[in-house]
N, C-alpha and C positions, 0 to 999 in steps of 0.2 A: 549422576546416574546415566548409564548407557542403555541403549535399546537396540536390539538387532532388527533388521528389516523384516524378518519372518514374523516378528511379534507386533510390529508397528504398521498398521494399515490406515486407510483414509478414515474409517469409522473411529478408531482410537484417537487419531489426530484431531478430529472434530471434538471429541469428548475432552481432550486436553485443552483445546482453545476455550471451550466452555468453562473449564475449571481455572482458566487464567494462566496456563503454562504453554510453552511452545518448544519445539526441538531445534537444535543447531548441531553443526559438526565443527570440530576443531579446524579443519581445513578441507580442501577439495580432495585430498589424498587419504584422509582417515575414513574408515568404513563405518565407525560407530557414531551414534547420535547421543546427545544428552539433553535433558529437560532444563529449561530456563524459567525461573520465577523471580524476576527482579524485585528488589525491595522498593525501588522507585521506578515507576512506569512512565514511559513517554506517551503522551496523547496529543493529538492535534485537534483542538476544539473546532468543530465544523462552522462555528460562527465567529471564529477568531483568526482566520487565515490572513497573514500579512502579505501584502503585495506592493512592490516598489512601483514608482511611476514608470520606470523604464520597462518593467515587465508588463505593466498594464498597457503601455503603448504597443509592445510586441503582440500582446493578445488581440488588441483592436486591429492591428494591421493584418492579422490572420494569414500570414504567409506560411502556413502549415495546416495540417489537418489532424484530427484525433479520432481514435476508434477504441472500442472496448472488445476485448477477446478476439481481435483480428489475427494476432500471432502470439499466443501465450508462450509458446516454446522459445521464440526469438527474444522475448523480453527476459525470460529466466536466464537464457544463455548470455544475454548482454549484461545482466546483473552479475553473473558469475565470471565475466571476462575481465578480471583484474588480478593483480599480483597475489593478493591474499583474499580468500573468500571462504565462507562457511557453507556455501552451496556445493555439496558433493553429489555423487551419483544417487545416493539414497534420498537426499532431499529433493533432487530434481524428479525422481520417479514418484515420490509421494505427492508432490504438488501437481504434477501432471495428472495423477489419478484424481486428485481433488478437483482439478479443472474439468476433467471429463465428467465428473459427477455434478458439476454446477456450483461448487463451493469455493473455487479459486478463480480469480479473475485478473485480467491485465488491462491496463490502459496504455495505448501506444500513441506516440507523437511522431508524425511523419513530416519530413521536409518536403518542399515543393518538388524535388526531384525523385520523391518516392523512397528516400532513405529513412530508416528508422533512427530518429535523432534523440529520443528519450522515452522513458516509460517507467511504469511501476506495476508491481503485482502483489496480490495479497489474498486473504481468505475472508469470505463473507459468511456470517452466521447470525441469523436474526437481524437486529438493527446495528450490529457491530461489524466494522471492517478492520481487519488486522493487516496492516501494511508490512510486507515481508522485506522487500528490497526495491530499489529504484536505480536508474542509471541515466547518464547524460553523455551523448557523443558530440553534441554541438551546444553552443552557448544557450543556457537557460532550458535545456531539454528536460531535466528533472523538475525544474520549477513549473514549467508549463504543464507537465503531467500532473503534478500535485494540485495546481490551480484548477484544472479541469476535473480532477477526481473529487476534490472537496465540494465543488459546486454540484457535481452529479450525485454524490452521496446525499447531500442535503435534499435535492429534488426527489430522490428515490426513497426518502424516509429514514435514512440511517441517523443514528444519534451518537455513535461512538466511533472515533477513528484512532485506533491503537497503533502507535509507531514503535512500540516495544521499548526502545531506548531513545534517548535524545542526543542529537549532535548539534554542533554550532550551526550547521546548515539548516536543520529543522527548527532550531530555536529562532532563527531569523525569520522563518516563515510563520511563527506563531505557536510552535509546539511547546508544551510545558511538561513538567514532571509532577506526578501525583503519587501518594503513598499506595502501597500494595492494598491496604484495606479499602481505601477510597476507590481504587481501580476495580476491585472485585465487586463493590456495591454498584458502581456504574455499569459494569459488565452484566451483572445479574438483571438490571433493568433493561439494558439494551437487548439482551437475548429474548426478551418477551415481545420485542417490536417486530412485526412481520414485514420487514423491508425487503426489497428486491432490486438488485442493481440493474436489472433490465426493465424495470417498471416504466422508465422514461427514456425517450431518445436522448442521446448525448448532445448537449447544447454546444454549438460552435459559433462564436466563442462563448465562454461562460460569463455573459454580461453581468449577472447578479454579483459575482465575485469582484469583477472590475469596478462596478459602480459602488459597492460597499467599501472599497479600499483605495479610492483615488486620493484620500487625504494622506496616505502613507508616503514617506519620502523615499 
C-alpha cells in the first residue's frame, strides 16, 4: 500500500505506530511510501542487552561523549548515507516534523575530536521507543549508541524497544523476534506507560548496562 505525502502527516504517522505499522520507501529515489506490518517483529529487551568485554572497556574508558537530540538532522542524514537506503525525502521530512513535535529523537556519539561517530534515531510514544535506523562511522559507533540508549530508556521508564526487524548485528546485542500478536499485546501495554525520554539526564557512561553485562564474552 502506498501513501502520498499530502495524505501522510505526523499525526497519522503516530496513529500508525500505535497500531503497530510503520512506513518505508523502496529507495531514496522513489517518491511513494508503503506500510510495513512484519509477521515477526524485532525487539530489543531493555533488560537483555548483550555487551562484550571489549565494548564494556571502551565505555569505561569514556573517550567519547553522548547526547540526545543535539543534531537530529545529522543522524538521519548519516543513516541515509549508504549505497541503498529506504530513507527518501518524504521519510526525512516526516521524521523531522515528528522531531519538532517532540516524538522523534536521536542519540549521538561524538569522538574526542568532535566528529559524529555513531548514532540512532527513532520514535517515542508512551513507553515504547521505535528504533528507525542507526549508523557507525568509527569502530563500535552504533554499539555505543545502542548501549547508551538502552540504559537511558530504562531510566526514563520505557518498557518496549521496537527494532522492527532483526539483523545479525542486533541479534548479537540481544534482539529477539516475537510474533505479531505478541508484539501488539506488548505495544498496547507500553502505550499506557507515561515515559519521557527527557525525564532523566543522559548518564555518561551508562554504568548500569556495563555492570549488568560484564559476564558476557
